[in-house]
C-alpha positions as CSV (number, residue, x, y, z in Angstrom):
1,M,58.2,-26.8,7.9
2,I,59.8,-26.7,4.1
3,D,61.6,-23.4,2.9
4,L,60.7,-23.0,-0.8
5,T,63.0,-20.2,-1.1
6,S,66.0,-22.2,-0.1
7,S,68.3,-21.8,-2.6
8,L,69.8,-25.3,-1.3
9,L,66.1,-26.3,-2.6
10,K,66.0,-24.8,-5.8
11,A,69.8,-26.4,-6.6
12,L,68.9,-29.7,-5.9
13,L,65.5,-29.6,-8.0
14,K,67.7,-27.9,-10.8
15,H,70.1,-30.5,-11.0
16,A,67.8,-33.4,-10.6
17,H,67.2,-35.5,-13.9
18,N,64.3,-37.2,-13.0
19,P,60.8,-34.9,-13.0
20,I,60.1,-34.0,-9.3
21,I,57.0,-32.2,-7.5
22,I,56.5,-31.1,-4.0
23,F,52.3,-31.3,-2.6
24,K,51.3,-29.7,0.2
25,I,48.5,-31.7,1.4
26,K,47.1,-29.4,4.1
27,P,44.6,-28.2,4.0
28,V,43.9,-29.0,0.4
29,L,46.3,-31.1,-2.2
30,V,47.9,-28.2,-4.0
31,V,51.5,-28.5,-6.1
32,V,53.8,-25.2,-4.6
33,E,57.2,-26.7,-6.2
34,H,58.7,-28.6,-9.0
35,N,61.6,-28.4,-11.3
36,D,62.5,-28.4,-15.0
37,A,62.0,-31.6,-15.6
38,Y,58.9,-31.8,-14.8
39,Q,57.9,-28.9,-16.7
40,A,59.3,-30.3,-19.4
41,L,57.4,-33.6,-19.1
42,I,54.0,-31.9,-18.8
43,A,54.6,-29.8,-22.4
44,R,55.3,-32.9,-23.8
45,I,52.5,-34.7,-22.9
46,G,50.3,-31.9,-23.9
47,G,49.8,-30.0,-20.7
48,N,49.8,-26.4,-19.9
49,L,51.5,-25.3,-16.4
50,K,50.9,-21.6,-16.6
51,F,49.4,-22.4,-12.9
52,Y,50.7,-25.2,-10.4
53,D,47.9,-27.2,-11.1
54,V,47.2,-30.6,-8.9
55,D,44.6,-32.4,-11.6
56,I,47.1,-32.6,-14.7
57,I,48.4,-35.9,-13.6
58,P,44.8,-37.8,-12.4
59,T,43.6,-36.7,-15.5
60,L,45.3,-38.2,-17.8
61,L,44.5,-41.7,-15.9
62,S,42.0,-44.5,-16.2
63,D,39.4,-44.3,-13.4
64,E,41.0,-47.4,-11.8
65,E,44.5,-45.6,-11.5
66,R,43.2,-42.6,-10.5
67,D,41.8,-44.1,-7.6
68,L,44.9,-46.0,-6.9
69,L,47.2,-42.5,-7.3
70,I,44.4,-41.0,-4.4
71,N,44.9,-44.1,-1.8
72,A,48.8,-43.9,-2.8
73,V,48.9,-40.0,-1.2
74,Q,46.8,-41.0,1.7
75,Q,49.0,-43.6,2.6
76,V,51.6,-41.4,2.6
77,S,50.2,-38.9,4.6
78,E,48.7,-41.7,7.1
79,F,51.1,-44.2,7.8
80,K,54.4,-41.2,7.1
81,K,55.9,-44.0,5.0
82,P,57.1,-43.5,1.3
83,V,55.0,-45.8,-1.3
84,S,55.7,-46.8,-4.8
85,L,53.1,-46.7,-7.9
86,V,53.3,-47.5,-11.3
87,I,50.5,-45.6,-13.5
88,H,49.9,-45.7,-17.3
89,P,49.2,-42.0,-18.5
90,I,46.9,-43.3,-21.3
91,Y,45.7,-40.1,-22.1
92,S,48.7,-38.0,-22.6
93,N,50.3,-37.8,-25.8
94,S,52.7,-40.6,-24.9
95,P,50.6,-43.6,-24.0
96,N,53.4,-46.2,-24.5
97,V,55.2,-45.2,-21.4
98,K,54.3,-46.0,-17.9
99,W,55.4,-43.8,-14.9
100,E,57.1,-45.3,-11.7
101,L,56.3,-42.8,-8.7
102,E,57.8,-42.6,-5.6
103,F,56.2,-40.6,-3.0
104,S,58.2,-39.5,0.0
105,P,56.9,-37.9,3.9
106,V,58.4,-35.0,4.4
107,L,58.8,-35.8,8.3
108,Q,59.3,-32.6,11.0
109,N,59.2,-34.4,14.5
110,D,55.8,-35.6,15.8
111,H,53.7,-33.3,13.1
112,P,51.6,-34.8,10.7
113,V,52.8,-34.8,7.4
114,E,52.4,-31.6,5.6
115,Y,54.6,-31.9,2.3
116,I,55.1,-35.2,0.3
117,I,58.0,-34.8,-2.4
118,C,57.0,-36.9,-5.4
119,S,59.6,-38.0,-7.7
120,L,58.8,-39.4,-11.6
121,K,60.3,-41.7,-13.6
122,E,59.6,-42.7,-17.5
123,V,59.5,-46.2,-18.2
124,P,58.7,-48.0,-22.0
125,V,56.0,-50.2,-21.4
126,N,56.5,-54.1,-22.6
127,E,53.9,-55.7,-25.1
128,N,51.7,-57.1,-22.7
129,D,51.1,-53.6,-21.4
130,L,51.0,-51.6,-24.8
131,E,48.1,-54.1,-25.6
132,R,46.3,-52.9,-22.7
133,I,47.1,-49.6,-22.9
134,L,45.8,-49.7,-26.7
135,F,42.8,-51.5,-25.8
136,E,41.7,-48.8,-22.7
137,L,42.5,-46.6,-25.5
138,S,39.9,-47.7,-27.6
139,E,37.6,-48.3,-25.4
140,S,38.0,-44.6,-24.2
141,E,37.6,-43.2,-27.9
142,A,34.2,-45.2,-28.0
143,R,33.3,-43.6,-24.3
144,F,34.3,-40.1,-26.0
145,R,32.3,-40.9,-29.7
146,G,29.7,-41.7,-27.6
147,F,29.7,-38.6,-25.8
148,F,30.4,-36.9,-28.9
149,E,26.8,-38.3,-30.9
150,Q,25.0,-37.8,-27.4
151,A,26.2,-33.9,-26.8
152,P,22.5,-31.7,-27.2
153,L,25.3,-29.4,-28.4
154,G,26.5,-29.3,-32.5
155,M,29.8,-30.7,-32.1
156,C,32.7,-31.4,-35.1
157,V,36.2,-31.8,-35.4
158,L,38.1,-29.7,-38.2
159,R,41.5,-30.6,-39.3
160,G,44.1,-28.3,-40.7
161,P,44.4,-24.7,-41.9
162,D,41.5,-25.6,-44.9
163,L,38.9,-27.0,-42.1
164,I,38.8,-30.6,-43.5
165,T,35.8,-31.9,-41.2
166,E,37.1,-35.1,-39.5
167,Y,34.1,-35.9,-37.6
168,A,30.2,-34.1,-37.0
169,N,27.7,-35.4,-34.7
170,D,24.2,-35.5,-35.5
171,N,22.8,-32.3,-34.0
172,I,25.7,-30.3,-36.2
173,L,24.9,-32.2,-39.2
174,K,20.7,-31.3,-38.8
175,L,22.0,-27.5,-38.6
176,W,24.2,-27.5,-41.8
177,G,21.4,-29.7,-43.7
178,K,24.0,-32.3,-44.8
179,T,24.9,-35.7,-44.4
180,R,28.2,-37.1,-43.8
181,K,29.1,-38.1,-47.2
182,E,28.3,-34.3,-47.9
183,V,31.0,-33.1,-45.3
184,I,33.8,-35.8,-43.8
185,G,37.0,-35.2,-45.5
186,I,35.7,-31.9,-47.3
187,P,36.7,-28.7,-46.4
188,Q,34.2,-26.4,-44.7
189,E,34.0,-24.0,-47.7
190,Q,34.0,-26.4,-50.3
191,A,31.0,-28.4,-48.4
192,R,29.2,-25.1,-47.6
193,P,29.3,-23.0,-50.1
194,E,26.9,-21.0,-47.8
195,L,30.4,-19.9,-46.0
196,A,31.2,-17.6,-48.6
197,K,28.8,-14.9,-46.8
198,Q,31.0,-15.4,-43.7
199,R,34.4,-15.2,-44.7
200,H,35.7,-12.9,-41.9
201,I,34.5,-15.8,-39.5
202,L,36.5,-18.4,-41.4
203,N,39.9,-16.5,-41.4
204,R,39.4,-16.2,-37.5
205,V,39.0,-19.4,-37.4
206,K,42.1,-20.3,-39.0
207,E,44.4,-18.1,-36.9
208,I,43.7,-20.5,-34.5
209,F,46.7,-22.9,-35.7
210,K,48.8,-20.0,-35.5
211,T,47.7,-18.3,-32.2
212,G,46.9,-21.4,-30.4
213,A,43.9,-18.9,-28.8
214,P,40.5,-20.5,-28.1
215,L,37.6,-18.3,-30.1
216,T,34.5,-18.1,-28.9
217,L,31.5,-16.3,-31.0
218,N,28.2,-15.0,-29.2
219,E,25.3,-14.5,-30.9
220,L,26.7,-15.7,-34.1
221,K,23.9,-15.5,-36.9
222,I,23.8,-18.6,-39.1
223,S,21.7,-19.2,-41.9
224,T,21.2,-22.3,-43.7
225,A,18.8,-24.2,-46.1
226,A,17.7,-26.1,-43.0
227,F,17.4,-23.6,-40.1
228,D,17.9,-20.0,-39.2
229,G,18.8,-18.6,-36.0
230,Y,21.5,-17.5,-33.0
231,F,24.4,-19.5,-31.6
232,V,27.4,-19.4,-29.7
233,A,30.2,-21.1,-31.1
234,L,33.6,-22.1,-28.9
235,Y,36.4,-23.4,-31.3
236,Q,39.2,-24.7,-28.8
237,P,42.8,-26.2,-30.3
238,L,43.5,-29.9,-30.6
239,K,47.6,-30.9,-30.2
240,N,49.4,-33.5,-31.2
241,D,52.2,-35.1,-29.3
242,K,54.6,-32.5,-30.4
243,N,52.7,-29.9,-29.0
244,E,51.6,-28.9,-32.6
245,I,47.9,-27.7,-33.1
246,T,46.5,-30.2,-35.8
247,R,42.8,-29.8,-35.4
248,I,40.0,-28.1,-33.9
249,L,36.9,-29.0,-32.0
250,A,33.8,-26.8,-32.5
251,I,31.2,-26.7,-30.4
252,I,27.9,-24.8,-31.1
253,K,24.9,-24.1,-28.9
254,D,21.3,-22.6,-29.9
255,I,20.5,-20.0,-28.1
256,T,18.2,-18.3,-30.9
257,E,15.2,-18.6,-28.0
258,E,17.3,-16.8,-25.5
259,V,18.1,-13.9,-28.0
260,N,15.0,-13.6,-29.4
261,F,13.3,-13.2,-25.7
262,K,16.5,-10.8,-25.4
263,K,15.4,-8.6,-28.3
264,E,11.4,-8.5,-26.8
265,L,12.9,-7.6,-23.8
266,L,15.3,-4.6,-25.3
267,K,11.9,-3.8,-27.5
268,A,9.9,-3.9,-24.2
269,K,12.2,-1.7,-22.2
270,D,12.5,1.2,-25.0
271,I,9.0,1.1,-25.3
272,L,8.6,1.8,-21.6
273,K,11.0,4.0,-21.9
274,L,9.3,5.9,-24.3
275,A,6.0,5.7,-22.4
276,M,7.6,6.6,-19.6
277,D,9.0,9.6,-21.3
278,A,5.7,10.9,-22.7
279,S,4.0,10.9,-19.3
280,E,6.7,12.8,-17.7
281,M,7.2,9.6,-15.4
282,G,10.4,8.8,-13.0
283,S,11.2,5.7,-11.9
284,W,12.8,4.4,-8.4
285,N,14.4,1.5,-6.8
286,V,14.7,1.3,-2.8
287,D,17.3,-1.6,-1.6
288,L,16.0,-2.9,1.6
289,E,19.4,-4.3,2.7
290,S,21.6,-1.1,2.4
291,K,18.3,1.4,3.0
292,K,19.4,3.8,-0.5
293,V,17.3,4.9,-2.6
294,L,18.3,5.3,-6.3
295,L,16.1,7.9,-8.7
296,S,16.2,7.8,-12.7
297,E,16.8,11.2,-14.5
298,R,13.3,12.5,-14.0
299,A,12.6,11.1,-10.5
300,Q,15.5,13.3,-9.9
301,Q,14.1,16.6,-11.4
302,I,10.6,16.1,-9.8
303,Y,12.6,15.5,-6.1
304,E,15.0,18.5,-6.9
305,L,17.5,17.3,-6.1
306,E,21.5,17.1,-7.2
307,N,22.3,13.5,-6.7
308,N,20.0,10.3,-7.7
309,R,20.8,8.9,-4.8
310,M,19.9,9.1,-1.2
311,G,19.0,7.4,2.0
312,L,15.7,6.0,3.2
313,E,15.6,8.5,6.3
314,E,16.6,11.5,4.1
315,A,13.7,10.0,1.4
316,K,11.3,9.8,4.4
317,G,12.2,13.1,5.9
318,M,10.7,14.6,2.6
319,I,6.9,13.4,3.0
320,A,4.7,15.6,4.5
321,K,3.9,14.5,7.8
322,A,0.2,14.3,6.8
323,D,0.8,11.9,3.9
324,F,3.3,9.8,5.8
325,E,1.1,7.3,8.1
326,V,-0.8,6.6,4.9
327,L,2.2,6.2,2.3
328,S,3.8,3.8,5.2
329,A,0.3,1.6,5.7
330,S,0.1,1.7,2.0
331,I,3.9,0.1,1.6
332,R,3.3,-2.0,4.5
333,K,-0.3,-3.6,3.3
334,A,1.3,-4.4,-0.4
335,L,4.3,-6.3,1.2
336,H,2.4,-8.3,3.5
337,N,-0.3,-9.4,1.0
338,R,2.8,-9.2,-1.8
339,S,0.5,-6.9,-4.2
340,A,1.5,-3.3,-6.0
341,F,0.4,-0.1,-4.2
342,N,-0.4,3.0,-5.5
343,V,-1.0,6.3,-3.5
344,E,-0.9,10.1,-3.5
345,Y,1.4,12.2,-0.8
346,Q,2.4,15.5,-1.1
347,I,6.7,16.2,-0.3
348,N,8.3,19.1,1.0
349,L,11.2,20.0,-1.4
350,K,14.7,20.4,0.0
351,S,15.7,23.1,-2.7
352,T,13.1,25.4,-1.7
353,A,12.0,26.8,1.3
354,N,8.1,26.2,2.3
355,K,7.9,24.6,-1.1
356,T,5.6,21.5,-1.7
357,K,4.3,18.8,-4.7
358,W,2.0,16.5,-4.7
359,L,3.4,13.1,-6.6
360,R,1.7,9.9,-7.1
361,T,3.9,7.2,-7.0
362,A,2.8,3.0,-7.7
363,G,5.4,0.3,-7.1
364,K,5.7,-3.4,-5.6
365,A,8.2,-5.2,-3.6
366,Y,10.8,-8.2,-5.6
367,Y,11.6,-10.8,-3.1
368,N,14.7,-13.6,-2.7
369,A,14.6,-17.1,-2.9
370,D,13.8,-17.1,1.0
371,G,10.6,-15.0,0.3
372,K,12.3,-12.1,1.9
373,P,11.8,-8.4,-0.1
374,V,14.8,-7.3,-1.1
375,Y,13.7,-4.2,-3.0
376,I,10.8,-1.9,-4.1
377,A,10.5,-0.6,-7.5
378,G,8.0,1.4,-8.7
379,A,7.1,4.9,-10.9
380,V,6.5,8.2,-9.8
381,L,4.5,11.0,-11.1
382,D,4.3,14.8,-10.5
383,I,0.4,15.7,-10.1
384,T,0.9,19.1,-8.3
385,E,-0.6,21.2,-11.5
386,H,-3.4,18.1,-11.5
387,K,-4.1,18.8,-8.2
388,Q,-4.2,22.5,-7.6
389,D,-6.7,22.1,-10.9
390,E,-8.8,19.9,-8.6
391,L,-8.5,22.4,-6.1
392,R,-9.3,25.3,-7.7
393,K,-12.3,23.3,-9.6
394,N,-13.6,22.4,-5.8
395,D,-13.3,25.6,-4.9
396,F,-15.3,26.9,-7.7
397,I,-18.0,24.2,-7.5
398,G,-18.3,24.9,-3.8
399,M,-18.8,28.7,-4.1
400,V,-21.0,28.0,-7.3
401,S,-23.1,25.6,-5.1
402,H,-23.1,27.9,-1.8
403,E,-24.5,31.1,-4.4
404,L,-27.0,28.8,-6.1
405,K,-28.0,27.8,-2.4
406,T,-29.2,31.5,-1.2
407,P,-31.4,32.0,-4.3
408,L,-32.9,28.8,-4.1
409,T,-34.2,28.6,-0.7
410,S,-35.8,32.0,-0.9
411,L,-37.5,30.6,-3.9
412,S,-38.7,27.8,-1.6
413,A,-39.9,30.2,1.1
414,Y,-42.0,31.4,-1.3
415,V,-43.5,28.7,-3.0
416,Q,-44.1,27.5,0.6
417,L,-45.9,30.7,1.4
418,L,-48.4,30.8,-1.7
419,Q,-48.8,27.1,-0.8
420,F,-50.0,28.4,2.6
421,K,-52.2,31.3,1.2
422,L,-53.6,28.9,-1.6
423,K,-54.7,26.6,1.2
424,E,-58.0,28.3,2.0
425,T,-58.8,28.5,-2.1
426,E,-60.5,26.0,-4.2
427,N,-57.9,26.6,-7.1
428,S,-56.3,22.9,-7.2
429,F,-54.7,23.7,-10.5
430,A,-52.4,26.2,-8.7
431,I,-51.9,24.2,-5.4
432,D,-50.8,20.9,-7.8
433,T,-48.2,23.3,-9.9
434,L,-47.1,24.8,-6.9
435,D,-46.2,21.0,-5.3
436,K,-44.7,20.2,-8.9
437,V,-42.6,23.1,-8.2
438,N,-41.7,22.6,-4.5
439,L,-40.6,19.2,-5.8
440,Q,-38.4,20.0,-8.2
441,L,-36.9,23.0,-6.3
442,K,-36.0,19.8,-3.1
443,R,-34.5,17.9,-6.2
444,M,-32.3,21.0,-7.4
445,S,-31.3,21.5,-3.4
446,L,-30.4,17.7,-3.3
447,M,-28.1,18.0,-6.4
448,I,-26.7,21.5,-5.1
449,D,-26.1,19.5,-2.2
450,G,-24.0,16.7,-3.5
451,F,-21.7,19.1,-5.5
452,L,-21.3,20.7,-2.0
453,N,-20.4,17.5,-0.7
454,V,-18.1,16.7,-3.8
455,S,-16.2,19.6,-3.0
456,L,-16.1,19.2,0.9
457,L,-15.1,15.7,0.5
458,E,-12.1,16.5,-1.9
459,S,-10.6,19.1,0.3
460,G,-11.1,17.0,3.3
461,K,-13.1,19.3,5.3
462,I,-16.1,17.1,5.6
463,L,-16.5,16.4,9.3
464,L,-18.7,13.0,11.1
465,N,-20.8,14.3,14.0
466,K,-20.9,10.7,15.4
467,T,-23.8,10.0,17.4
468,D,-25.4,7.2,19.4
469,F,-29.2,6.6,17.2
470,D,-31.7,4.0,16.2
471,V,-30.9,3.3,12.7
472,I,-34.3,1.1,12.0
473,A,-36.4,4.5,13.3
474,L,-33.8,6.5,10.9
475,I,-34.8,4.0,7.8
476,K,-38.4,4.1,8.6
477,S,-38.4,8.2,8.5
478,I,-36.6,8.3,5.2
479,A,-38.6,5.4,3.9
480,E,-42.1,7.3,5.0
481,E,-40.4,10.7,3.3
482,N,-40.0,9.1,0.0
483,R,-43.2,7.1,0.2
484,I,-44.5,11.1,-0.6
485,V,-42.3,12.2,-2.8
486,L,-42.0,8.5,-4.9
487,P,-45.7,7.5,-4.5
488,S,-45.2,5.3,-7.8
489,H,-43.3,3.1,-6.1
490,F,-43.7,0.7,-3.3
491,I,-41.3,1.0,-0.4
492,Q,-40.9,-1.7,1.9
493,V,-38.7,-1.8,4.9
494,I,-37.5,-5.2,6.6
495,G,-36.2,-5.3,9.9
496,T,-38.0,-4.0,13.2
497,E,-36.0,-4.8,16.0
498,Q,-34.0,-1.7,17.5
499,T,-30.5,-1.4,16.1
500,I,-28.1,1.1,17.8
501,V,-25.0,2.2,15.6
502,N,-22.6,5.3,16.3
503,A,-22.4,7.5,13.2
504,D,-23.4,10.4,12.0
505,M,-27.1,10.2,11.6
506,E,-27.3,13.1,9.0
507,K,-25.0,11.8,6.5
508,I,-26.2,8.0,6.8
509,G,-29.2,9.3,5.8
510,N,-28.0,10.9,2.7
511,V,-26.5,7.4,1.8
512,I,-30.2,5.7,2.5
513,S,-31.9,8.3,0.7
514,N,-29.6,8.5,-1.9
515,L,-29.7,4.6,-2.8
516,I,-33.7,4.8,-2.3
517,G,-33.3,7.8,-5.2
518,N,-31.5,5.7,-7.5
519,A,-33.4,2.6,-7.4
520,A,-36.7,4.5,-8.0
521,K,-35.2,6.2,-10.5
522,Y,-34.2,3.0,-12.7
523,S,-37.0,0.9,-12.1
524,K,-40.5,0.7,-13.6
525,K,-43.9,2.5,-11.9
526,D,-45.2,0.2,-9.4
527,S,-42.4,-1.8,-8.6
528,F,-41.4,-2.6,-5.2
529,I,-38.1,-0.6,-3.1
530,A,-37.3,-3.3,-0.2
531,I,-34.9,-1.8,2.5
532,K,-33.2,-3.9,5.2
533,C,-31.5,-4.1,8.0
534,E,-29.8,-6.8,9.4
535,K,-26.8,-6.7,12.4
536,T,-23.7,-9.5,13.0
537,D,-21.8,-10.0,15.7
538,N,-19.7,-6.8,14.8
539,E,-21.5,-5.1,12.1
540,V,-24.9,-3.9,10.8
541,I,-25.9,-4.3,7.1
542,I,-28.3,-2.1,5.4
543,S,-29.3,-2.8,2.0
544,V,-31.9,-1.3,-0.5
545,E,-33.4,-3.6,-3.2
546,D,-35.2,-2.8,-6.8
547,E,-36.4,-4.6,-9.8
548,G,-34.9,-2.2,-12.0
549,I,-32.9,-2.3,-15.4
550,G,-29.7,-3.7,-13.3
551,I,-26.2,-3.2,-14.3
552,K,-23.9,-4.9,-16.4
553,E,-20.9,-6.9,-14.8
554,N,-18.3,-4.7,-16.4
555,N,-19.6,-1.7,-15.0
556,I,-19.9,-2.4,-11.6
557,P,-16.6,-1.4,-10.5
558,R,-16.8,1.6,-11.6
559,L,-19.5,2.6,-10.1
560,F,-18.8,4.4,-7.1
561,D,-16.1,6.7,-9.1
562,R,-16.6,10.4,-9.0
563,F,-18.6,11.3,-12.5
564,F,-19.4,7.9,-13.5
565,R,-22.4,7.1,-15.2
566,V,-23.4,3.8,-16.9
567,D,-23.6,4.8,-20.9
568,S,-26.8,3.3,-22.5
569,A,-29.5,4.2,-24.5
570,I,-31.8,3.9,-21.4
571,T,-29.3,5.9,-18.8
572,K,-29.1,8.9,-21.4
573,T,-32.8,9.5,-20.2
574,I,-32.3,9.9,-17.1
575,A,-31.1,12.8,-15.1
576,G,-28.0,12.8,-13.1
577,F,-24.2,13.7,-12.7
578,G,-22.6,10.8,-11.4
579,V,-21.6,11.9,-7.4
580,G,-24.5,10.2,-5.7
581,L,-22.8,7.0,-5.4
582,Y,-19.3,8.6,-5.4
583,I,-20.4,10.8,-2.1
584,C,-22.3,7.4,-0.6
585,A,-19.1,5.3,-0.8
586,E,-16.9,8.9,0.8
587,I,-19.0,8.9,3.5
588,I,-19.4,4.7,4.6
589,K,-15.8,4.9,4.0
590,R,-14.9,7.5,6.7
591,H,-17.4,5.5,8.7
592,E,-14.9,2.7,8.4
593,G,-17.9,0.9,6.5
594,K,-18.0,-1.1,3.3
595,I,-20.2,-0.4,0.4
596,W,-20.8,-2.3,-2.5
597,V,-23.2,-3.9,-5.0
598,E,-24.8,-7.2,-6.4
599,S,-26.8,-7.2,-9.6
600,K,-28.1,-8.8,-12.9
601,F,-28.8,-6.9,-15.9
602,G,-32.3,-6.9,-17.1
603,K,-33.5,-8.2,-13.6
604,G,-32.6,-5.4,-10.6
605,S,-30.0,-4.8,-8.3
606,T,-29.3,-4.7,-4.4
607,F,-26.7,-2.2,-2.9
608,Y,-25.3,-2.9,0.7
609,F,-23.4,-0.8,2.9
610,S,-22.1,-2.2,6.5
611,L,-21.3,0.1,9.5
612,P,-19.1,-1.3,12.3
613,V,-20.8,-2.0,15.9
614,E,-19.2,-1.6,18.9
615,Q,-19.2,-5.5,20.6
616,T,-21.2,-5.4,23.9
617,I,-19.7,-7.1,26.8
618,A,-22.1,-9.4,29.1
619,P,-21.5,-7.9,32.7
């Protein structure tokens, strides 16, 4: 192995008259040492040896001779014998010489060749060689001009501190709004008067002739008669054979679209930040690889933490046990479906014992090129006050409804007593009046029951008392009751087979009654209401069809929302608070079923709900 620190080696290299280079060829080809003569040669031909660049010599050769050079190095390595080669550095500042290269392997017993010593000798070329070199140079110049013209960038060559345009391609002429006759051989300031407004940029370009340092201008605003936009401009110094900077190559790329997009993006981010600040929302980010959670300043305030970073397990530990599975299931579902999630949950604050908060968070996962989720990001909002208001409101509704229920029950009892007493009389007016009073009392009672159910649903206190019962028998019973209450409509039950389901019979009865009542309210007298029950392998589907006013398509998505009522001239004359369908949806949801509607505006609606049934296994 060569000792590169050896004083003898350094002395031999220093006193050698010809340029000498030492290559290390394994594991990759790299220059490990050279002498001053080689340094001087490279500087003279316009190269730069700030680093031991093995590519300097190959870049000065034609494609053919570059292949010969590579082949020579391979032969020395393989056969362990010296190889001589003559090459012409036609792309250097001294194309009128040729180089005689001598490659010698450094042999170390039977080990593979690891180092190669290369000595270089400059020899003037004869006339034939010079003619060939000039021909190769002209071909090279033609290739360069072809590249110059076809490049998708604006390019020009500026000569001397006056920045005289020596060459310009079509792209840059189009940008300037000039012809070649108007700019070639003319200083930039004279050919393009608009540059007077950009004198500070011109001065920086002229400084290149003094400093020799390239100049890059990002997001440069250029306004001409032909174009107005943003550009990246690169100014690269070009040297002659005396290593003097004589020209500057200018390359200009249009980035107007990127800059405008960046501005729009920043504008959108500012608007989003203003919106989040106004709504007091915070943002968060979960790195799924490092399992770290990063919080925004507002999110940190919501969680009442001293630090805006915490581990994923620490974040999980703050979630109330009752809500942990709901939140986890929502995120798992979003990851599986590549969709967003939106969920409410309660947290236990670390800063204060026994203090909790209600939060609403929405977010989605982001994936890498392989489809693997890498992080989840979203927003969080403190809804504690809203939740407390909801609870207070529900308690109030529950209390008022309960208090109203007591006198209503007494009133119903007195009406029934009067009806019993009047049965033996012929006072038809009083009997008819009491029947109407009783009907209104029943409606009021149903309305109060609705508010009570909303209160129970919101507080999570509604419980299901599931039993096995025949749903067809229940439907027929409810239909018969409604025929008495709603004599103005023809109510028909379709489906006669016994169908056993396991559900809360009272609450399913409430759902069916509510749907029949709605069908009657929103349809004309003497119209049909059809109740159908169908059974599949794993569910029972019950439907209530009417010939009523129908529902517009844009109202259907919100139909089962709490307190939602369709706003129209017709519905304003129909009593209701918008809680019936909400209660129906919640009851069916708690039975793990589904509820939906199909409707055509002006022709009628069909409301469906399904209940799961256990499959019977044959013995």
